[in-house]
TORKOL-4160 file (C-alpha; in steps of 0.2 Angstrom, whole numbers, padded with zeros to 4 digits, m for minus):
326
<pt num="1" X="m0256" Y="0134" Z="0208"/>
<pt num="2" X="m0240" Y="0140" Z="0216"/>
<pt num="3" X="m0226" Y="0150" Z="0207"/>
<pt num="4" X="m0214" Y="0135" Z="0209"/>
<pt num="5" X="m0226" Y="0123" Z="0201"/>
<pt num="6" X="m0229" Y="0135" Z="0186"/>
<pt num="7" X="m0210" Y="0137" Z="0184"/>
<pt num="8" X="m0205" Y="0118" Z="0186"/>
<pt num="9" X="m0209" Y="0113" Z="0168"/>
<pt num="10" X="m0198" Y="0128" Z="0162"/>
<pt num="11" X="m0184" Y="0123" Z="0173"/>
<pt num="12" X="m0185" Y="0105" Z="0167"/>
<pt num="13" X="m0185" Y="0111" Z="0149"/>
<pt num="14" X="m0171" Y="0122" Z="0152"/>
<pt num="15" X="m0161" Y="0109" Z="0160"/>
<pt num="16" X="m0164" Y="0097" Z="0145"/>
<pt num="17" X="m0159" Y="0110" Z="0133"/>
<pt num="18" X="m0143" Y="0113" Z="0143"/>
<pt num="19" X="m0139" Y="0095" Z="0144"/>
<pt num="20" X="m0141" Y="0093" Z="0125"/>
<pt num="21" X="m0130" Y="0108" Z="0122"/>
<pt num="22" X="m0117" Y="0101" Z="0133"/>
<pt num="23" X="m0118" Y="0085" Z="0125"/>
<pt num="24" X="m0116" Y="0093" Z="0108"/>
<pt num="25" X="m0101" Y="0103" Z="0113"/>
<pt num="26" X="m0093" Y="0087" Z="0120"/>
<pt num="27" X="m0096" Y="0078" Z="0103"/>
<pt num="28" X="m0089" Y="0093" Z="0094"/>
<pt num="29" X="m0074" Y="0094" Z="0105"/>
<pt num="30" X="m0071" Y="0076" Z="0103"/>
<pt num="31" X="m0073" Y="0077" Z="0084"/>
<pt num="32" X="m0062" Y="0092" Z="0083"/>
<pt num="33" X="m0048" Y="0083" Z="0093"/>
<pt num="34" X="m0046" Y="0070" Z="0079"/>
<pt num="35" X="m0031" Y="0075" Z="0069"/>
<pt num="36" X="m0034" Y="0074" Z="0050"/>
<pt num="37" X="m0021" Y="0065" Z="0040"/>
<pt num="38" X="m0021" Y="0063" Z="0021"/>
<pt num="39" X="m0015" Y="0046" Z="0016"/>
<pt num="40" X="m0012" Y="0040" Z="m0001"/>
<pt num="41" X="m0012" Y="0022" Z="m0008"/>
<pt num="42" X="m0002" Y="0019" Z="m0024"/>
<pt num="43" X="m0016" Y="0009" Z="m0032"/>
<pt num="44" X="m0034" Y="0008" Z="m0026"/>
<pt num="45" X="m0038" Y="m0011" Z="m0026"/>
<pt num="46" X="m0022" Y="m0021" Z="m0021"/>
<pt num="47" X="m0023" Y="m0031" Z="m0005"/>
<pt num="48" X="m0007" Y="m0023" Z="0000"/>
<pt num="49" X="m0016" Y="m0007" Z="0005"/>
<pt num="50" X="m0031" Y="m0015" Z="0012"/>
<pt num="51" X="m0024" Y="m0012" Z="0030"/>
<pt num="52" X="m0028" Y="0006" Z="0028"/>
<pt num="53" X="m0046" Y="0003" Z="0024"/>
<pt num="54" X="m0048" Y="m0010" Z="0039"/>
<pt num="55" X="m0039" Y="0002" Z="0051"/>
<pt num="56" X="m0052" Y="0015" Z="0046"/>
<pt num="57" X="m0067" Y="0004" Z="0047"/>
<pt num="58" X="m0062" Y="m0005" Z="0063"/>
<pt num="59" X="m0058" Y="0011" Z="0072"/>
<pt num="60" X="m0039" Y="0008" Z="0075"/>
<pt num="61" X="m0034" Y="0025" Z="0068"/>
<pt num="62" X="m0049" Y="0034" Z="0077"/>
<pt num="63" X="m0044" Y="0027" Z="0093"/>
<pt num="64" X="m0027" Y="0034" Z="0091"/>
<pt num="65" X="m0035" Y="0052" Z="0088"/>
<pt num="66" X="m0034" Y="0052" Z="0069"/>
<pt num="67" X="m0046" Y="0056" Z="0056"/>
<pt num="68" X="m0040" Y="0048" Z="0040"/>
<pt num="69" X="m0044" Y="0054" Z="0022"/>
<pt num="70" X="m0039" Y="0039" Z="0010"/>
<pt num="71" X="m0034" Y="0044" Z="m0007"/>
<pt num="72" X="m0030" Y="0031" Z="m0021"/>
<pt num="73" X="m0019" Y="0034" Z="m0036"/>
<pt num="74" X="m0015" Y="0026" Z="m0052"/>
<pt num="75" X="0003" Y="0022" Z="m0048"/>
<pt num="76" X="0018" Y="0027" Z="m0037"/>
<pt num="77" X="0024" Y="0041" Z="m0048"/>
<pt num="78" X="0008" Y="0051" Z="m0047"/>
<pt num="79" X="0006" Y="0048" Z="m0028"/>
<pt num="80" X="0024" Y="0054" Z="m0026"/>
<pt num="81" X="0019" Y="0070" Z="m0036"/>
<pt num="82" X="0005" Y="0073" Z="m0023"/>
<pt num="83" X="0018" Y="0071" Z="m0009"/>
<pt num="84" X="0029" Y="0084" Z="m0017"/>
<pt num="85" X="0015" Y="0096" Z="m0019"/>
<pt num="86" X="0010" Y="0095" Z="m0001"/>
<pt num="87" X="m0007" Y="0086" Z="m0006"/>
<pt num="88" X="m0003" Y="0071" Z="0005"/>
<pt num="89" X="0004" Y="0068" Z="0023"/>
<pt num="90" X="0008" Y="0050" Z="0021"/>
<pt num="91" X="0010" Y="0038" Z="0007"/>
<pt num="92" X="0009" Y="0019" Z="0005"/>
<pt num="93" X="0021" Y="0015" Z="m0009"/>
<pt num="94" X="0034" Y="0004" Z="m0016"/>
<pt num="95" X="0052" Y="0001" Z="m0010"/>
<pt num="96" X="0059" Y="0008" Z="m0026"/>
<pt num="97" X="0050" Y="0024" Z="m0023"/>
<pt num="98" X="0063" Y="0028" Z="m0010"/>
<pt num="99" X="0074" Y="0034" Z="m0025"/>
<pt num="100" X="0062" Y="0049" Z="m0026"/>
<pt num="101" X="0070" Y="0055" Z="m0010"/>
<pt num="102" X="0088" Y="0056" Z="m0018"/>
<pt num="103" X="0080" Y="0066" Z="m0032"/>
<pt num="104" X="0074" Y="0079" Z="m0020"/>
<pt num="105" X="0056" Y="0073" Z="m0015"/>
<pt num="106" X="0052" Y="0080" Z="0003"/>
<pt num="107" X="0048" Y="0064" Z="0010"/>
<pt num="108" X="0056" Y="0050" Z="0021"/>
<pt num="109" X="0053" Y="0031" Z="0023"/>
<pt num="110" X="0046" Y="0029" Z="0041"/>
<pt num="111" X="0041" Y="0011" Z="0041"/>
<pt num="112" X="0045" Y="m0005" Z="0031"/>
<pt num="113" X="0028" Y="m0010" Z="0027"/>
<pt num="114" X="0030" Y="m0027" Z="0018"/>
<pt num="115" X="0045" Y="m0038" Z="0014"/>
<pt num="116" X="0046" Y="m0051" Z="0000"/>
<pt num="117" X="0037" Y="m0046" Z="m0017"/>
<pt num="118" X="0023" Y="m0059" Z="m0014"/>
<pt num="119" X="0010" Y="m0048" Z="m0021"/>
<pt num="120" X="0016" Y="m0049" Z="m0039"/>
<pt num="121" X="0017" Y="m0063" Z="m0053"/>
<pt num="122" X="0020" Y="m0065" Z="m0071"/>
<pt num="123" X="0005" Y="m0071" Z="m0080"/>
<pt num="124" X="0003" Y="m0078" Z="m0097"/>
<pt num="125" X="m0011" Y="m0085" Z="m0108"/>
<pt num="126" X="m0016" Y="m0103" Z="m0105"/>
<pt num="127" X="m0007" Y="m0107" Z="m0122"/>
<pt num="128" X="0008" Y="m0096" Z="m0118"/>
<pt num="129" X="0026" Y="m0100" Z="m0112"/>
<pt num="130" X="0027" Y="m0115" Z="m0100"/>
<pt num="131" X="0042" Y="m0110" Z="m0089"/>
<pt num="132" X="0052" Y="m0095" Z="m0085"/>
<pt num="133" X="0066" Y="m0102" Z="m0097"/>
<pt num="134" X="0053" Y="m0099" Z="m0112"/>
<pt num="135" X="0052" Y="m0081" Z="m0109"/>
<pt num="136" X="0068" Y="m0076" Z="m0118"/>
<pt num="137" X="0064" Y="m0063" Z="m0131"/>
<pt num="138" X="0045" Y="m0063" Z="m0126"/>
<pt num="139" X="0036" Y="m0047" Z="m0123"/>
<pt num="140" X="0030" Y="m0044" Z="m0105"/>
<pt num="141" X="0020" Y="m0029" Z="m0100"/>
<pt num="142" X="0023" Y="m0018" Z="m0084"/>
<pt num="143" X="0015" Y="m0003" Z="m0077"/>
<pt num="144" X="0028" Y="0010" Z="m0081"/>
<pt num="145" X="0046" Y="0011" Z="m0085"/>
<pt num="146" X="0057" Y="0012" Z="m0069"/>
<pt num="147" X="0043" Y="0004" Z="m0058"/>
<pt num="148" X="0044" Y="m0011" Z="m0046"/>
<pt num="149" X="0036" Y="m0022" Z="m0059"/>
<pt num="150" X="0049" Y="m0016" Z="m0072"/>
<pt num="151" X="0063" Y="m0021" Z="m0060"/>
<pt num="152" X="0055" Y="m0038" Z="m0057"/>
<pt num="153" X="0054" Y="m0043" Z="m0075"/>
<pt num="154" X="0072" Y="m0037" Z="m0078"/>
<pt num="155" X="0077" Y="m0047" Z="m0063"/>
<pt num="156" X="0069" Y="m0062" Z="m0070"/>
<pt num="157" X="0079" Y="m0060" Z="m0086"/>
<pt num="158" X="0095" Y="m0058" Z="m0076"/>
<pt num="159" X="0091" Y="m0074" Z="m0066"/>
<pt num="160" X="0089" Y="m0084" Z="m0082"/>
<pt num="161" X="0107" Y="m0078" Z="m0087"/>
<pt num="162" X="0101" Y="m0067" Z="m0101"/>
<pt num="163" X="0106" Y="m0050" Z="m0093"/>
<pt num="164" X="0093" Y="m0036" Z="m0089"/>
<pt num="165" X="0086" Y="m0035" Z="m0107"/>
<pt num="166" X="0083" Y="m0054" Z="m0111"/>
<pt num="167" X="0064" Y="m0051" Z="m0109"/>
<pt num="168" X="0056" Y="m0037" Z="m0119"/>
<pt num="169" X="0048" Y="m0026" Z="m0107"/>
<pt num="170" X="0032" Y="m0016" Z="m0112"/>
<pt num="171" X="0026" Y="m0002" Z="m0101"/>
<pt num="172" X="0007" Y="m0001" Z="m0103"/>
<pt num="173" X="0000" Y="0008" Z="m0089"/>
<pt num="174" X="m0017" Y="0002" Z="m0081"/>
<pt num="175" X="m0020" Y="m0016" Z="m0078"/>
<pt num="176" X="m0036" Y="m0018" Z="m0088"/>
<pt num="177" X="m0027" Y="m0013" Z="m0104"/>
<pt num="178" X="m0013" Y="m0025" Z="m0101"/>
<pt num="179" X="m0025" Y="m0039" Z="m0098"/>
<pt num="180" X="m0034" Y="m0035" Z="m0114"/>
<pt num="181" X="m0017" Y="m0034" Z="m0124"/>
<pt num="182" X="m0012" Y="m0051" Z="m0117"/>
<pt num="183" X="m0029" Y="m0059" Z="m0123"/>
<pt num="184" X="m0027" Y="m0051" Z="m0140"/>
<pt num="185" X="m0009" Y="m0058" Z="m0142"/>
<pt num="186" X="m0001" Y="m0041" Z="m0143"/>
<pt num="187" X="0010" Y="m0046" Z="m0128"/>
<pt num="188" X="0015" Y="m0063" Z="m0121"/>
<pt num="189" X="0011" Y="m0060" Z="m0103"/>
<pt num="190" X="0009" Y="m0047" Z="m0090"/>
<pt num="191" X="0015" Y="m0044" Z="m0072"/>
<pt num="192" X="0001" Y="m0041" Z="m0060"/>
<pt num="193" X="m0005" Y="m0042" Z="m0042"/>
<pt num="194" X="m0009" Y="m0060" Z="m0036"/>
<pt num="195" X="m0028" Y="m0056" Z="m0034"/>
<pt num="196" X="m0030" Y="m0052" Z="m0053"/>
<pt num="197" X="m0019" Y="m0067" Z="m0057"/>
<pt num="198" X="m0030" Y="m0079" Z="m0047"/>
<pt num="199" X="m0045" Y="m0072" Z="m0055"/>
<pt num="200" X="m0039" Y="m0075" Z="m0073"/>
<pt num="201" X="m0034" Y="m0092" Z="m0068"/>
<pt num="202" X="m0051" Y="m0096" Z="m0061"/>
<pt num="203" X="m0059" Y="m0090" Z="m0077"/>
<pt num="204" X="m0047" Y="m0100" Z="m0088"/>
<pt num="205" X="m0040" Y="m0084" Z="m0096"/>
<pt num="206" X="m0022" Y="m0084" Z="m0089"/>
<pt num="207" X="m0009" Y="m0095" Z="m0080"/>
<pt num="208" X="0003" Y="m0090" Z="m0067"/>
<pt num="209" X="0021" Y="m0093" Z="m0073"/>
<pt num="210" X="0033" Y="m0084" Z="m0061"/>
<pt num="211" X="0031" Y="m0080" Z="m0043"/>
<pt num="212" X="0044" Y="m0070" Z="m0033"/>
<pt num="213" X="0044" Y="m0080" Z="m0017"/>
<pt num="214" X="0063" Y="m0083" Z="m0017"/>
<pt num="215" X="0067" Y="m0064" Z="m0016"/>
<pt num="216" X="0069" Y="m0063" Z="0002"/>
<pt num="217" X="0079" Y="m0047" Z="0005"/>
<pt num="218" X="0067" Y="m0034" Z="m0001"/>
<pt num="219" X="0055" Y="m0021" Z="0004"/>
<pt num="220" X="0041" Y="m0022" Z="m0008"/>
<pt num="221" X="0031" Y="m0008" Z="0001"/>
<pt num="222" X="0037" Y="0006" Z="0012"/>
<pt num="223" X="0026" Y="0019" Z="0022"/>
<pt num="224" X="0032" Y="0037" Z="0018"/>
<pt num="225" X="0029" Y="0053" Z="0028"/>
<pt num="226" X="0031" Y="0071" Z="0021"/>
<pt num="227" X="0045" Y="0081" Z="0029"/>
<pt num="228" X="0032" Y="0094" Z="0034"/>
<pt num="229" X="0023" Y="0081" Z="0044"/>
<pt num="230" X="0038" Y="0075" Z="0052"/>
<pt num="231" X="0044" Y="0092" Z="0057"/>
<pt num="232" X="0027" Y="0100" Z="0062"/>
<pt num="233" X="0016" Y="0085" Z="0068"/>
<pt num="234" X="0027" Y="0071" Z="0074"/>
<pt num="235" X="0014" Y="0064" Z="0086"/>
<pt num="236" X="0002" Y="0062" Z="0072"/>
<pt num="237" X="0014" Y="0052" Z="0063"/>
<pt num="238" X="0017" Y="0041" Z="0078"/>
<pt num="239" X="m0001" Y="0039" Z="0080"/>
<pt num="240" X="m0003" Y="0033" Z="0062"/>
<pt num="241" X="0010" Y="0020" Z="0063"/>
<pt num="242" X="0003" Y="0014" Z="0080"/>
<pt num="243" X="m0014" Y="0012" Z="0072"/>
<pt num="244" X="m0007" Y="0004" Z="0057"/>
<pt num="245" X="0002" Y="m0010" Z="0066"/>
<pt num="246" X="m0013" Y="m0013" Z="0078"/>
<pt num="247" X="m0022" Y="m0016" Z="0061"/>
<pt num="248" X="m0009" Y="m0028" Z="0055"/>
<pt num="249" X="m0011" Y="m0038" Z="0072"/>
<pt num="250" X="m0030" Y="m0038" Z="0070"/>
<pt num="251" X="m0029" Y="m0044" Z="0052"/>
<pt num="252" X="m0018" Y="m0059" Z="0057"/>
<pt num="253" X="m0030" Y="m0064" Z="0071"/>
<pt num="254" X="m0046" Y="m0061" Z="0062"/>
<pt num="255" X="m0046" Y="m0069" Z="0044"/>
<pt num="256" X="m0065" Y="m0069" Z="0041"/>
<pt num="257" X="m0067" Y="m0051" Z="0046"/>
<pt num="258" X="m0052" Y="m0046" Z="0035"/>
<pt num="259" X="m0058" Y="m0055" Z="0020"/>
<pt num="260" X="m0075" Y="m0048" Z="0022"/>
<pt num="261" X="m0068" Y="m0030" Z="0021"/>
<pt num="262" X="m0055" Y="m0034" Z="0008"/>
<pt num="263" X="m0066" Y="m0042" Z="m0005"/>
<pt num="264" X="m0076" Y="m0025" Z="m0005"/>
<pt num="265" X="m0060" Y="m0015" Z="m0008"/>
<pt num="266" X="m0052" Y="m0027" Z="m0020"/>
<pt num="267" X="m0068" Y="m0032" Z="m0030"/>
<pt num="268" X="m0064" Y="m0050" Z="m0029"/>
<pt num="269" X="m0075" Y="m0065" Z="m0023"/>
<pt num="270" X="m0073" Y="m0074" Z="m0006"/>
<pt num="271" X="m0063" Y="m0088" Z="m0013"/>
<pt num="272" X="m0050" Y="m0077" Z="m0021"/>
<pt num="273" X="m0049" Y="m0065" Z="m0007"/>
<pt num="274" X="m0046" Y="m0079" Z="0005"/>
<pt num="275" X="m0032" Y="m0086" Z="m0006"/>
<pt num="276" X="m0024" Y="m0069" Z="m0007"/>
<pt num="277" X="m0025" Y="m0067" Z="0012"/>
<pt num="278" X="m0016" Y="m0083" Z="0014"/>
<pt num="279" X="m0003" Y="m0079" Z="0001"/>
<pt num="280" X="0000" Y="m0061" Z="0007"/>
<pt num="281" X="m0001" Y="m0059" Z="0026"/>
<pt num="282" X="0016" Y="m0067" Z="0028"/>
<pt num="283" X="0024" Y="m0052" Z="0019"/>
<pt num="284" X="0018" Y="m0038" Z="0031"/>
<pt num="285" X="0029" Y="m0032" Z="0044"/>
<pt num="286" X="0024" Y="m0032" Z="0062"/>
<pt num="287" X="0036" Y="m0019" Z="0068"/>
<pt num="288" X="0041" Y="m0008" Z="0053"/>
<pt num="289" X="0059" Y="m0010" Z="0055"/>
<pt num="290" X="0070" Y="m0009" Z="0040"/>
<pt num="291" X="0082" Y="m0023" Z="0035"/>
<pt num="292" X="0099" Y="m0019" Z="0030"/>
<pt num="293" X="0099" Y="m0033" Z="0017"/>
<pt num="294" X="0083" Y="m0027" Z="0009"/>
<pt num="295" X="0089" Y="m0009" Z="0009"/>
<pt num="296" X="0105" Y="m0014" Z="0000"/>
<pt num="297" X="0095" Y="m0024" Z="m0013"/>
<pt num="298" X="0084" Y="m0008" Z="m0016"/>
<pt num="299" X="0099" Y="0003" Z="m0018"/>
<pt num="300" X="0106" Y="m0008" Z="m0031"/>
<pt num="301" X="0089" Y="m0009" Z="m0040"/>
<pt num="302" X="0089" Y="0010" Z="m0042"/>
<pt num="303" X="0105" Y="0009" Z="m0052"/>
<pt num="304" X="0098" Y="m0006" Z="m0062"/>
<pt num="305" X="0082" Y="0004" Z="m0066"/>
<pt num="306" X="0092" Y="0019" Z="m0071"/>
<pt num="307" X="0083" Y="0029" Z="m0058"/>
<pt num="308" X="0100" Y="0035" Z="m0050"/>
<pt num="309" X="0117" Y="0035" Z="m0057"/>
<pt num="310" X="0125" Y="0027" Z="m0041"/>
<pt num="311" X="0119" Y="0018" Z="m0026"/>
<pt num="312" X="0113" Y="0030" Z="m0012"/>
<pt num="313" X="0116" Y="0029" Z="0006"/>
<pt num="314" X="0101" Y="0020" Z="0013"/>
<pt num="315" X="0103" Y="0028" Z="0030"/>
<pt num="316" X="0098" Y="0045" Z="0022"/>
<pt num="317" X="0082" Y="0038" Z="0015"/>
<pt num="318" X="0073" Y="0031" Z="0030"/>
<pt num="319" X="0071" Y="0033" Z="0049"/>
<pt num="320" X="0064" Y="0022" Z="0063"/>
<pt num="321" X="0062" Y="0036" Z="0075"/>
<pt num="322" X="0042" Y="0035" Z="0074"/>
<pt num="323" X="0039" Y="0017" Z="0075"/>
<pt num="324" X="0029" Y="0011" Z="0090"/>
<pt num="325" X="0039" Y="0004" Z="0105"/>
<pt num="326" X="0038" Y="m0014" Z="0108"/>
């Protein structure tokens, strides 16, 4: 046997090993090229924040060169604390949370995520008040003092002509505790996300009394970026917002796939998740641009919630510099 014949298997083996090594290097390089972003959700299960999960699962963020670490919190305040301690790069929070910027939080609003507060509703027991006019002096639970839910109950009282304190507001923390308190009769109702409201109605344990569909000039949700991210990695921020709005476009065009993922995230059945999709998709922004009217409403709410002594200049709280070009 010739020397070439003896060496041929060795050459083939070596070539295969080199190809495998090259492929591994390429994969490692590709993985290394994905820039990591730590993204917070104010609460884990609300449909409002499902776009983050869909964008991750359907690859919209990955295709924009990002590796997303999703972190859920028990409310805006705790998430904002994480932003202040450099534990997050981006936060998906509420419009009222922009007040934290005035108080010195190192963040800025970078996209208007959603408009009217379609997510929330005041729910009462089946034998509870019949109309909003019956809520005077009644006790309604909210998540925390100074929160979006607090403002909406206070606004309901103002709209009934009772001033901001015509309804007794009871901050009670997590939703399971609020629902239990309502069932016991400790409170007359609770403000909650529409998915939980639909679920209680379906079980015959609650009734939706007040929706907030008539509040048009509002930003219920805002995407925040840490000042550090804005200064040091602006392209990563642009990539995130591009992936986000690509996800919103996908959700509008693909209800079945959206519902399939959303029901896992929100722990609701097909029927409820489908109803929530129909109710809430209209509130999402397609371009992230801020509305002057909505910003004015928010500025007023900061004073009404006693978060700030006077209305801030909205221009100092947000930027549209990183939004995708249309």
